[in-house]
N, C-alpha and C positions, 0 to 999 in steps of 0.2 A: 582397460586403456593403459597403455604404457606410460611410464613416468615422463618420457621425452615428449609426449604429446600434450603435456600440461603446461606448455610455455605461456599460454595466455592465462592470466590469473583472474580475469574479469568475465563473468558469465551472466546470462539472463535466461529465465525459464518461464514459459507461458503457464500460469497457474490458474486454478479455478476451484470452486467448491464441488462441482460435478460437471460431467461432459456437456450438459446443455445449459450451463449458467454462464454469466459474464466472466471474462478472463482479465488478468492483469499480469504484470511482470514481477517475478521474484528475482532480485539481483543478488549475486554472490561474488565474493572476492576470496581467493585462496590466500590464507594467511600462514599455513603450515602444511607441509606434506608429511605423511606418516612414514615414508621410506619404503613402503611395500610396493609402490608403483601403482596402486589401485585406489588408495583413499587419501583424503586430505581434510584439513579443518578449514572451515570457511566462516566469514562474516556474511550475514544475509540480511536483507531488508525488503519489505513489501508493504503496499497499502492495498488491502483486499478490495473486492468489488463493493463491499460494505464500507464506504469511505472512511468511517471513523475507526476502522480496525487497522491499527498500525502495528507492525511486527518487525523487530530488529533484534539481532543478537548473534551469538556464535552458533553456527551449525544448525540450530533448530528453528530459528526465526521467531523466537519467543522473547519478548522484552525481559531483560535481566538475567537471561540464562547464560551462565559461563561454565561450560563443561570442557575443560582442557583435555579430557581423555576421549572425547567423542569425535568420530571421523565420518566423512561422507565419501561415497564413491565419486570419482571424477565424472563418470558417465552420467550421473544424476544431476549435474550442474546446468545442463541445457546448452544453449548455443553461445559461442564467444561474443563478447561485446567490447567496445573500446573503453579505455580508462576514462576518456572524456564523457562518454555516455553514462558510465557508472557514477562518476563524480557529479555530473549534472543531475541525475535522478536522485542521488543521495542528498544533494542540496535541496531539491524539490521536496523530498521526504521530510527533511528536517524543518523546512519552512512551513509546510502544511501541519506538521506535528506541533510546532511552536504556536501556530495560529489556533489550534484546538486547545492547547494548554493555556494560552494567554487570553483567550476570549474570542469575541465575535470577529468573523471575517469582514463584517460590515463596518467595524469601528476604524478601520484603516482607510486611508485615502488611496491606497495602492490599486491600480487598475487590475492587477492580478487577483486581488482579493474580491473585487467586484465581479470579475469574470468567474471566480470560483463560486460566488453566490448565484450568479446567473446559471451556471452549470447545475448547481444543486436544485434550483427551481425547475429547470428543464427536465432533470432526471425525475423529480417528483411528478411533474405533469405527465411524463412518458409512462411512468408506472401507474398513475391514476387512470390514464386512457387505456392502458393494457387491461387493468382490472375491469373497467366498465365495458370493454369490448368482449372480454373472455370470462369474466367472473372467476378468475384464477386466485386461489388463496395466497400463493406466494406474491403475486402482484399486489394484492391488498395489503399484505404485511409490509412489503417494501415501500409502498406509497405512504403508509402510515408512519413508518420510520423516518422517511424523508420529510414528510409534512411536519413531524415533531422537530426535526432539525431546523427547518425553515422557521417555524414558530419560535424556536429558541433563539435563533439569530435575530429575529425581529424584536423579541422581548429584550435581548441584550442592548439593542440599539435604542429602544424606548426607555430603558432603565440603566443608563451608564453608571449611576451611583452604586449599583450592585456589584460592580467589578467582576462580573462573570465572564 
């Protein structure tokens, strides 16, 4: 890709663990061009299909990674997105990450947090139903992971003095 084509600095890429698994968006912002017309350095963030896997950083999408000598090809960034979409999704990323760090999504009176818990329960039920329908090991694993998260949220609600 030629350097002149990199005028858009915001991108999103449909990511997944495998071709047949759930997908999510990996967002990127070009922060520095290498000068060779082919590569750039980017800030990236994503929340994987395993909802508690938050990744953010320079170039590699790994929390805490700062490698100022690492570059990525423009062509690997995905499709352009607007700055508004990038900023909105970064805000969502930070809000969800802070919820995980600060404690239960149920301890807040926010309707967004309650909707997040409803989504968590719906996902759990979907994976449980998938397991009972197909006896798939991945479905069992995912349903147990989600059930543990639901139980943890309920435990935090019942035990606010723990400060979890």
